[in-house]
C-alpha positions as CSV (number, residue, x, y, z in Angstrom):
1,M,45.7,-37.3,20.0
2,P,43.8,-35.0,17.5
3,I,42.4,-31.6,18.4
4,G,38.7,-32.1,19.3
5,D,36.7,-35.3,19.6
6,D,33.1,-36.4,19.8
7,S,32.8,-35.0,23.4
8,Y,34.7,-31.8,22.9
9,V,34.7,-30.4,19.3
10,F,37.1,-27.6,18.3
11,T,34.9,-24.5,18.4
12,G,37.3,-21.7,17.4
13,E,39.0,-20.2,14.4
14,L,42.6,-21.1,13.4
15,Y,44.4,-18.8,11.1
16,G,47.5,-20.6,9.8
17,N,48.9,-17.4,8.1
18,G,50.2,-19.5,5.2
19,Y,52.2,-21.8,7.5
20,S,52.2,-25.6,7.0
21,V,52.4,-28.6,9.3
22,D,54.9,-30.9,7.6
23,N,55.5,-34.6,7.9
24,L,52.3,-35.2,9.9
25,T,52.3,-38.9,10.9
26,I,49.2,-40.6,12.3
27,D,50.0,-44.0,13.9
28,D,47.0,-44.6,16.1
29,N,43.4,-44.5,14.9
30,S,42.0,-46.8,17.6
31,S,39.5,-44.1,18.6
32,G,38.2,-44.0,15.0
33,I,39.3,-40.4,14.7
34,A,42.6,-39.8,12.9
35,G,44.0,-36.5,11.8
36,L,45.2,-33.1,13.1
37,F,41.6,-32.2,13.9
38,G,39.2,-35.0,15.1
39,A,36.1,-32.9,15.3
40,I,35.3,-29.3,14.2
41,G,32.2,-27.4,15.3
42,G,29.8,-26.1,12.7
43,Q,30.7,-22.4,13.2
44,S,34.5,-23.1,13.4
45,G,37.1,-22.5,10.8
46,I,40.6,-23.5,9.7
47,H,42.0,-21.0,7.4
48,D,45.2,-20.6,5.3
49,L,46.9,-23.7,6.8
50,K,48.6,-26.5,4.8
51,I,48.9,-30.0,6.1
52,N,51.5,-32.2,4.5
53,L,51.4,-35.9,5.5
54,A,54.6,-37.8,5.9
55,P,55.3,-40.3,3.1
56,K,54.1,-43.8,3.8
57,E,56.9,-46.3,4.4
C-alpha cells in the first residue's frame, strides 16, 4: 500500500537525510497507484531520498 492515495494525499515534508530505500518491490497495482508514494500534495516535498527498485526476475 503506497503512502497517500486519491482520497488522502501525502501533505508533508520527508527528509531522507541521504538514506535509501533498497530493493523496493511492487507486486500489486490493482488500485492503479504503484510506488512508495501514491499521491503527493502540491506543497509537499520528498528530499534527499534514494529509491532503488529490486531487479526484475
